[in-house]
TORPA-470261 format. One record per atom (N, C-alpha, C): residue number from 1; x, y, z. Coordinates in nm, 2 decimals, m for minus. Example, Ala and Ser with C-alpha at 12.3 -4.5 7.8 and 13.67 -1.06 7.14 Angstrom:
BEGIN
SITE:nr:east:north:up
SITE:1:1.32:m0.57:0.78 $
SITE:1:1.23:m0.45:0.78 $
SITE:1:1.32:m0.33:0.78 $
SITE:2:1.28:m0.22:0.71 $
SITE:2:1.37:m0.11:0.71 $
SITE:2:1.29:0.00:0.79 $
***
This chain:
BEGIN
SITE:nr:east:north:up
SITE:1:0.53:m1.07:m1.90 $
SITE:1:0.55:m0.98:m1.80 $
SITE:1:0.62:m0.84:m1.84 $
SITE:2:0.54:m0.72:m1.77 $
SITE:2:0.58:m0.59:m1.78 $
SITE:2:0.64:m0.55:m1.66 $
SITE:3:0.74:m0.48:m1.68 $
SITE:3:0.80:m0.40:m1.57 $
SITE:3:0.74:m0.27:m1.57 $
SITE:4:0.73:m0.21:m1.43 $
SITE:4:0.67:m0.07:m1.44 $
SITE:4:0.77:0.02:m1.45 $
SITE:5:0.74:0.16:m1.44 $
SITE:5:0.82:0.26:m1.48 $
SITE:5:0.89:0.28:m1.31 $
SITE:6:0.84:0.21:m1.19 $
SITE:6:0.89:0.22:m1.08 $
SITE:6:1.02:0.10:m1.09 $
SITE:7:0.98:m0.03:m1.15 $
SITE:7:1.11:m0.08:m1.18 $
SITE:7:1.21:m0.04:m1.25 $
SITE:8:1.18:0.03:m1.37 $
SITE:8:1.28:0.06:m1.47 $
SITE:8:1.34:0.17:m1.39 $
SITE:9:1.28:0.29:m1.35 $
SITE:9:1.34:0.39:m1.29 $
SITE:9:1.45:0.35:m1.18 $
SITE:10:1.37:0.26:m1.09 $
SITE:10:1.46:0.21:m0.97 $
SITE:10:1.62:0.17:m1.03 $
SITE:11:1.60:0.08:m1.11 $
SITE:11:1.73:0.03:m1.15 $
SITE:11:1.79:0.14:m1.25 $
SITE:12:1.75:0.21:m1.31 $
SITE:12:1.82:0.32:m1.37 $
SITE:12:1.88:0.45:m1.27 $
SITE:13:1.82:0.46:m1.15 $
SITE:13:1.90:0.54:m1.06 $
SITE:13:1.99:0.46:m1.00 $
SITE:14:1.98:0.33:m0.97 $
SITE:14:2.09:0.25:m0.90 $
SITE:14:2.22:0.25:m1.00 $
SITE:15:2.18:0.24:m1.13 $
SITE:15:2.32:0.25:m1.24 $
SITE:15:2.37:0.39:m1.24 $
SITE:16:2.31:0.48:m1.22 $
SITE:16:2.36:0.62:m1.18 $
SITE:16:2.44:0.63:m1.08 $
SITE:17:2.40:0.55:m0.96 $
SITE:17:2.47:0.57:m0.84 $
SITE:17:2.61:0.46:m0.84 $
SITE:18:2.57:0.37:m0.91 $
SITE:18:2.69:0.26:m0.91 $
SITE:18:2.82:0.33:m1.01 $
SITE:19:2.78:0.44:m1.12 $
SITE:19:2.87:0.50:m1.19 $
SITE:19:2.96:0.59:m1.08 $
SITE:20:2.89:0.68:m0.96 $
SITE:20:2.95:0.73:m0.92 $
SITE:20:3.01:0.67:m0.77 $
SITE:21:2.99:0.51:m0.77 $
SITE:21:3.07:0.47:m0.65 $
SITE:21:3.18:0.49:m0.60 $
SITE:22:3.22:0.52:m0.49 $
SITE:22:3.34:0.56:m0.46 $
SITE:22:3.38:0.72:m0.43 $
SITE:23:3.31:0.80:m0.50 $
SITE:23:3.29:0.95:m0.50 $
SITE:23:3.19:1.00:m0.39 $
SITE:24:3.19:1.13:m0.41 $
SITE:24:3.11:1.20:m0.30 $
SITE:24:2.95:1.16:m0.33 $
SITE:25:2.87:1.18:m0.24 $
SITE:25:2.72:1.16:m0.22 $
SITE:25:2.66:1.23:m0.36 $
SITE:26:2.58:1.16:m0.44 $
SITE:26:2.52:1.25:m0.53 $
SITE:26:2.39:1.30:m0.48 $
SITE:27:2.36:1.43:m0.53 $
SITE:27:2.24:1.49:m0.50 $
SITE:27:2.14:1.44:m0.57 $
SITE:28:2.00:1.44:m0.53 $
SITE:28:1.88:1.42:m0.57 $
SITE:28:1.86:1.45:m0.72 $
SITE:29:1.89:1.58:m0.73 $
SITE:29:1.91:1.67:m0.89 $
SITE:29:2.00:1.56:m0.95 $
SITE:30:2.12:1.53:m0.92 $
SITE:30:2.24:1.47:m1.00 $
SITE:30:2.19:1.33:m1.05 $
SITE:31:2.12:1.25:m0.95 $
SITE:31:2.08:1.12:m0.97 $
SITE:31:1.99:1.13:m1.10 $
SITE:32:1.86:1.23:m1.08 $
SITE:32:1.76:1.25:m1.18 $
SITE:32:1.80:1.29:m1.34 $
SITE:33:1.88:1.36:m1.33 $
SITE:33:1.99:1.41:m1.44 $
SITE:33:2.04:1.27:m1.50 $
SITE:34:2.14:1.18:m1.43 $
SITE:34:2.19:1.10:m1.47 $
SITE:34:2.11:0.99:m1.50 $
SITE:35:2.02:0.99:m1.44 $
SITE:35:1.93:0.85:m1.48 $
SITE:35:1.80:0.88:m1.58 $
SITE:36:1.78:1.03:m1.59 $
SITE:36:1.68:1.04:m1.68 $
SITE:36:1.53:0.99:m1.60 $
SITE:37:1.53:1.01:m1.48 $
SITE:37:1.43:0.99:m1.37 $
SITE:37:1.37:1.12:m1.34 $
SITE:38:1.23:1.17:m1.33 $
SITE:38:1.18:1.28:m1.31 $
SITE:38:1.23:1.28:m1.13 $
SITE:39:1.28:1.40:m1.11 $
SITE:39:1.32:1.43:m0.95 $
SITE:39:1.23:1.40:m0.84 $
SITE:40:1.10:1.42:m0.87 $
SITE:40:0.96:1.40:m0.78 $
SITE:40:0.94:1.28:m0.76 $
SITE:41:0.93:1.18:m0.89 $
SITE:41:0.92:1.04:m0.87 $
SITE:41:1.04:0.98:m0.82 $
SITE:42:1.15:1.03:m0.81 $
SITE:42:1.29:0.96:m0.78 $
SITE:42:1.29:0.95:m0.62 $
SITE:43:1.24:1.08:m0.56 $
SITE:43:1.24:1.09:m0.39 $
SITE:43:1.15:0.99:m0.36 $
SITE:44:1.03:0.93:m0.47 $
SITE:44:0.94:0.84:m0.38 $
SITE:44:1.04:0.71:m0.41 $
SITE:45:1.10:0.69:m0.49 $
SITE:45:1.20:0.56:m0.51 $
SITE:45:1.31:0.56:m0.41 $
SITE:46:1.37:0.65:m0.38 $
SITE:46:1.50:0.65:m0.30 $
SITE:46:1.46:0.58:m0.16 $
SITE:47:1.36:0.62:m0.08 $
SITE:47:1.33:0.57:0.05 $
SITE:47:1.30:0.45:0.03 $
SITE:48:1.24:0.35:m0.04 $
SITE:48:1.27:0.21:m0.01 $
SITE:48:1.39:0.12:m0.04 $
SITE:49:1.46:0.22:m0.15 $
SITE:49:1.61:0.17:m0.16 $
SITE:49:1.69:0.19:m0.04 $
SITE:50:1.67:0.29:0.02 $
SITE:50:1.75:0.30:0.16 $
SITE:50:1.70:0.23:0.25 $
SITE:51:1.58:0.20:0.27 $
SITE:51:1.52:0.11:0.39 $
SITE:51:1.57:m0.01:0.35 $
SITE:52:1.56:m0.08:0.24 $
SITE:52:1.62:m0.22:0.19 $
SITE:52:1.77:m0.22:0.20 $
SITE:53:1.85:m0.10:0.25 $
SITE:53:2.01:m0.12:0.27 $
SITE:53:2.09:m0.09:0.14 $
SITE:54:2.01:m0.08:0.02 $
SITE:54:2.11:m0.07:m0.08 $
SITE:54:2.15:0.08:m0.10 $
SITE:55:2.11:0.16:m0.06 $
SITE:55:2.13:0.32:m0.08 $
SITE:55:2.17:0.37:0.06 $
SITE:56:2.26:0.46:0.06 $
SITE:56:2.30:0.57:0.21 $
SITE:56:2.25:0.69:0.18 $
SITE:57:2.22:0.75:0.27 $
SITE:57:2.20:0.91:0.25 $
SITE:57:2.29:0.98:0.36 $
SITE:58:2.36:1.10:0.33 $
SITE:58:2.41:1.16:0.40 $
SITE:58:2.34:1.32:0.39 $
SITE:59:2.31:1.39:0.52 $
SITE:59:2.25:1.49:0.53 $
SITE:59:2.34:1.61:0.51 $
SITE:60:2.34:1.74:0.48 $
SITE:60:2.39:1.85:0.46 $
SITE:60:2.42:1.91:0.34 $
SITE:61:2.51:2.02:0.36 $
SITE:61:2.52:2.08:0.23 $
SITE:61:2.61:1.98:0.11 $
SITE:62:2.69:1.93:0.15 $
SITE:62:2.76:1.83:0.08 $
SITE:62:2.70:1.65:0.06 $
SITE:63:2.57:1.66:0.12 $
SITE:63:2.52:1.54:0.15 $
SITE:63:2.45:1.49:0.00 $
SITE:64:2.38:1.40:0.02 $
SITE:64:2.29:1.30:m0.09 $
SITE:64:2.31:1.15:m0.07 $
SITE:65:2.32:1.11:m0.18 $
SITE:65:2.28:0.96:m0.19 $
SITE:65:2.42:0.90:m0.25 $
SITE:66:2.44:0.74:m0.18 $
SITE:66:2.53:0.66:m0.27 $
SITE:66:2.50:0.52:m0.23 $
SITE:67:2.53:0.42:m0.32 $
SITE:67:2.52:0.30:m0.30 $
SITE:67:2.60:0.24:m0.16 $
SITE:68:2.52:0.18:m0.09 $
SITE:68:2.55:0.12:0.03 $
SITE:68:2.65:m0.01:0.04 $
SITE:69:2.66:m0.07:m0.11 $
SITE:69:2.75:m0.16:m0.11 $
SITE:69:2.82:m0.16:m0.23 $
SITE:70:2.95:m0.18:m0.27 $
SITE:70:2.99:m0.17:m0.43 $
SITE:70:2.91:m0.23:m0.53 $
SITE:71:2.93:m0.20:m0.64 $
SITE:71:2.82:m0.24:m0.74 $
SITE:71:2.85:m0.39:m0.79 $
SITE:72:2.94:m0.43:m0.74 $
SITE:72:2.98:m0.62:m0.78 $
SITE:72:2.90:m0.66:m0.67 $
SITE:73:2.83:m0.58:m0.56 $
SITE:73:2.76:m0.68:m0.46 $
SITE:73:2.62:m0.65:m0.48 $
SITE:74:2.55:m0.56:m0.58 $
SITE:74:2.43:m0.54:m0.60 $
SITE:74:2.38:m0.62:m0.69 $
SITE:75:2.28:m0.71:m0.67 $
SITE:75:2.21:m0.77:m0.79 $
SITE:75:2.13:m0.72:m0.82 $
SITE:76:2.06:m0.70:m0.97 $
SITE:76:1.99:m0.63:m1.03 $
SITE:76:1.87:m0.69:m0.98 $
SITE:77:1.83:m0.81:m0.93 $
SITE:77:1.75:m0.86:m0.88 $
SITE:77:1.69:m0.78:m0.74 $
SITE:78:1.78:m0.77:m0.66 $
SITE:78:1.75:m0.71:m0.53 $
SITE:78:1.68:m0.58:m0.58 $
SITE:79:1.73:m0.50:m0.65 $
SITE:79:1.67:m0.36:m0.67 $
SITE:79:1.53:m0.38:m0.74 $
SITE:80:1.51:m0.49:m0.82 $
SITE:80:1.39:m0.52:m0.89 $
SITE:80:1.29:m0.54:m0.76 $
SITE:81:1.35:m0.63:m0.70 $
SITE:81:1.22:m0.73:m0.57 $
SITE:81:1.18:m0.56:m0.48 $
SITE:82:1.28:m0.49:m0.47 $
SITE:82:1.25:m0.34:m0.37 $
SITE:82:1.14:m0.28:m0.45 $
SITE:83:1.16:m0.23:m0.58 $
SITE:83:1.06:m0.16:m0.64 $
SITE:83:0.95:m0.25:m0.69 $
SITE:84:0.94:m0.38:m0.73 $
SITE:84:0.84:m0.43:m0.78 $
SITE:84:0.78:m0.53:m0.69 $
SITE:85:0.83:m0.58:m0.60 $
SITE:85:0.81:m0.68:m0.51 $
SITE:85:0.85:m0.84:m0.58 $
SITE:86:0.81:m0.96:m0.55 $
SITE:86:0.84:m1.08:m0.57 $
SITE:86:0.81:m1.11:m0.74 $
SITE:87:0.91:m1.15:m0.80 $
SITE:87:0.88:m1.20:m0.96 $
SITE:87:0.78:m1.29:m0.96 $
SITE:88:0.69:m1.26:m1.04 $
SITE:88:0.53:m1.31:m1.06 $
SITE:88:0.48:m1.29:m1.22 $
SITE:89:0.52:m1.38:m1.29 $
SITE:89:0.47:m1.35:m1.41 $
SITE:89:0.32:m1.37:m1.41 $
SITE:90:0.28:m1.49:m1.31 $
SITE:90:0.13:m1.52:m1.30 $
SITE:90:0.15:m1.53:m1.19 $
SITE:91:0.02:m1.51:m1.09 $
SITE:91:0.02:m1.50:m0.96 $
SITE:91:0.02:m1.66:m0.88 $
SITE:92:0.00:m1.76:m0.97 $
SITE:92:0.01:m1.87:m0.95 $
SITE:92:0.14:m1.95:m0.91 $
SITE:93:0.27:m1.83:m0.97 $
SITE:93:0.39:m1.90:m0.95 $
SITE:93:0.49:m1.76:m0.89 $
SITE:94:0.41:m1.69:m0.84 $
SITE:94:0.51:m1.58:m0.76 $
SITE:94:0.60:m1.64:m0.67 $
SITE:95:0.70:m1.59:m0.69 $
SITE:95:0.82:m1.64:m0.57 $
SITE:95:0.78:m1.63:m0.40 $
SITE:96:0.67:m1.55:m0.39 $
SITE:96:0.62:m1.54:m0.26 $
SITE:96:0.52:m1.62:m0.25 $
SITE:97:0.49:m1.75:m0.20 $
SITE:97:0.39:m1.86:m0.19 $
SITE:97:0.25:m1.80:m0.15 $
SITE:98:0.29:m1.67:m0.04 $
SITE:98:0.13:m1.64:m0.02 $
SITE:98:0.06:m1.57:m0.12 $
SITE:99:0.12:m1.56:m0.24 $
SITE:99:0.07:m1.48:m0.35 $
SITE:99:0.02:m1.61:m0.45 $
SITE:100:0.05:m1.73:m0.40 $
SITE:100:0.00:m1.83:m0.50 $
SITE:100:m0.13:m1.85:m0.45 $
SITE:101:m0.24:m1.80:m0.50 $
SITE:101:m0.37:m1.80:m0.46 $
SITE:101:m0.47:m1.89:m0.57 $
SITE:102:m0.44:m1.90:m0.69 $
SITE:102:m0.52:m1.95:m0.78 $
SITE:102:m0.58:m2.10:m0.74 $
SITE:103:m0.71:m2.11:m0.72 $
SITE:103:m0.76:m2.24:m0.69 $
SITE:103:m0.74:m2.36:m0.80 $
SITE:104:m0.67:m2.35:m0.91 $
SITE:104:m0.64:m2.42:m0.99 $
SITE:104:m0.51:m2.48:m0.98 $
SITE:105:m0.42:m2.46:m0.89 $
SITE:105:m0.28:m2.47:m0.90 $
SITE:105:m0.24:m2.63:m0.91 $
SITE:106:m0.30:m2.69:m0.82 $
SITE:106:m0.31:m2.84:m0.84 $
SITE:106:m0.36:m2.90:m0.94 $
SITE:107:m0.29:m2.97:m1.01 $
SITE:107:m0.33:m3.03:m1.13 $
SITE:107:m0.34:m2.92:m1.30 $
SITE:108:m0.30:m2.81:m1.25 $
SITE:108:m0.30:m2.71:m1.36 $
SITE:108:m0.20:m2.75:m1.48 $
SITE:109:m0.23:m2.77:m1.61 $
SITE:109:m0.14:m2.80:m1.70 $
SITE:109:m0.07:m2.69:m1.75 $
SITE:110:m0.11:m2.59:m1.76 $
SITE:110:m0.05:m2.47:m1.80 $
SITE:110:0.07:m2.41:m1.70 $
SITE:111:0.04:m2.44:m1.59 $
SITE:111:0.15:m2.37:m1.46 $
SITE:111:0.31:m2.41:m1.51 $
SITE:112:0.35:m2.50:m1.56 $
SITE:112:0.49:m2.56:m1.59 $
SITE:112:0.55:m2.45:m1.64 $
SITE:113:0.49:m2.39:m1.77 $
SITE:113:0.55:m2.32:m1.84 $
SITE:113:0.55:m2.15:m1.77 $
SITE:114:0.47:m2.13:m1.68 $
SITE:114:0.48:m2.00:m1.62 $
SITE:114:0.57:m2.03:m1.49 $
SITE:115:0.57:m2.16:m1.43 $
SITE:115:0.72:m2.16:m1.35 $
SITE:115:0.84:m2.16:m1.41 $
SITE:116:0.86:m2.19:m1.55 $
SITE:116:0.97:m2.18:m1.60 $
SITE:116:1.01:m2.03:m1.68 $
SITE:117:0.92:m1.96:m1.70 $
SITE:117:0.90:m1.83:m1.73 $
SITE:117:0.98:m1.73:m1.62 $
SITE:118:0.89:m1.77:m1.47 $
SITE:118:0.95:m1.72:m1.38 $
SITE:118:1.10:m1.73:m1.33 $
SITE:119:1.13:m1.87:m1.37 $
SITE:119:1.25:m1.91:m1.33 $
SITE:119:1.35:m1.84:m1.41 $
SITE:120:1.35:m1.84:m1.52 $
SITE:120:1.43:m1.77:m1.62 $
SITE:120:1.44:m1.62:m1.60 $
SITE:121:1.32:m1.54:m1.55 $
SITE:121:1.34:m1.41:m1.54 $
SITE:121:1.43:m1.40:m1.38 $
SITE:122:1.39:m1.49:m1.30 $
SITE:122:1.47:m1.47:m1.16 $
SITE:122:1.63:m1.50:m1.19 $
SITE:123:1.64:m1.59:m1.27 $
SITE:123:1.79:m1.63:m1.29 $
SITE:123:1.87:m1.52:m1.37 $
SITE:124:1.81:m1.44:m1.45 $
SITE:124:1.82:m1.33:m1.54 $
SITE:124:1.88:m1.21:m1.44 $
SITE:125:1.78:m1.20:m1.37 $
SITE:125:1.81:m1.05:m1.26 $
SITE:125:1.87:m1.06:m1.13 $
SITE:126:1.91:m1.23:m1.11 $
SITE:126:1.99:m1.24:m1.00 $
SITE:126:2.13:m1.26:m1.05 $
SITE:127:2.14:m1.28:m1.17 $
SITE:127:2.28:m1.31:m1.24 $
SITE:127:2.36:m1.20:m1.24 $
SITE:128:2.31:m1.08:m1.29 $
SITE:128:2.36:m0.97:m1.32 $
SITE:128:2.36:m0.88:m1.16 $
SITE:129:2.50:m0.79:m1.20 $
SITE:129:2.51:m0.71:m1.09 $
SITE:129:2.50:m0.55:m1.15 $
SITE:130:2.51:m0.45:m1.07 $
SITE:130:2.52:m0.34:m1.09 $
SITE:130:2.65:m0.30:m1.19 $
SITE:131:2.75:m0.36:m1.15 $
SITE:131:2.88:m0.35:m1.19 $
SITE:131:2.89:m0.42:m1.36 $
SITE:132:2.80:m0.54:m1.36 $
SITE:132:2.78:m0.58:m1.49 $
SITE:132:2.75:m0.47:m1.55 $
SITE:133:2.61:m0.40:m1.56 $
SITE:133:2.54:m0.31:m1.64 $
SITE:133:2.64:m0.18:m1.65 $
SITE:134:2.71:m0.14:m1.57 $
SITE:134:2.82:m0.03:m1.57 $
SITE:134:2.92:m0.03:m1.67 $
SITE:135:2.97:m0.17:m1.68 $
SITE:135:3.07:m0.26:m1.76 $
SITE:135:3.02:m0.24:m1.88 $
SITE:136:2.93:m0.32:m1.93 $
SITE:136:2.88:m0.35:m2.04 $
SITE:136:2.77:m0.22:m2.11 $
SITE:137:2.77:m0.11:m2.03 $
SITE:137:2.67:0.02:m2.06 $
SITE:137:2.78:0.11:m2.19 $
SITE:138:2.73:0.23:m2.22 $
SITE:138:2.80:0.31:m2.27 $
SITE:138:2.89:0.39:m2.19 $
SITE:139:2.97:0.41:m2.22 $
SITE:139:3.09:0.51:m2.16 $
SITE:139:3.02:0.65:m2.10 $
SITE:140:3.04:0.68:m2.00 $
SITE:140:2.95:0.80:m1.95 $
SITE:140:3.09:0.90:m1.90 $
SITE:141:3.05:1.02:m1.92 $
SITE:141:3.13:1.14:m1.82 $
SITE:141:3.09:1.12:m1.69 $
SITE:142:3.15:1.16:m1.59 $
SITE:142:3.10:1.18:m1.44 $
SITE:142:3.01:1.31:m1.43 $
SITE:143:2.92:1.29:m1.34 $
SITE:143:2.83:1.37:m1.32 $
SITE:143:2.91:1.53:m1.29 $
SITE:144:2.87:1.63:m1.36 $
SITE:144:2.93:1.76:m1.35 $
SITE:144:3.02:1.80:m1.43 $
SITE:145:3.06:1.70:m1.52 $
SITE:145:3.18:1.74:m1.60 $
SITE:145:3.15:1.82:m1.73 $
SITE:146:3.22:1.89:m1.77 $
SITE:146:3.20:2.00:m1.91 $
SITE:146:3.18:1.94:m2.02 $
SITE:147:3.10:1.99:m2.11 $
SITE:147:3.09:1.92:m2.25 $
SITE:147:3.20:1.96:m2.32 $
SITE:148:3.24:1.87:m2.42 $
SITE:148:3.35:1.94:m2.50 $
SITE:148:3.27:2.02:m2.60 $
***
């Protein structure tokens, strides 16, 4: 299974917001810089994250974006599904039963391996939070800090 740039960039943007949780909202430019996501692409990703209730926006001169919940309460799987849709290494084992359209599902001898792959991916994505990522990731300076 290959994760698209949409999924990768969405998670990176959320990690950038997690680093700044509890601080002032981040501008789209600051999030883009902190996550190495092109600003124009980031603008396309923020909307779905906001509609999903993962990101809040504030208007005005000191506005921007911030996590809607603490990093400990945001599972990587939630972000992934907003960006990519249901986990589905093969259509026949999608998390969304409506996507399971293969006519060979009944009696398919290879389906068990794809179910196991899907379940392993789901378990990994849902077992990790943004807090886990920022805790285990490299140390970062706050956005806007001076370089030494």
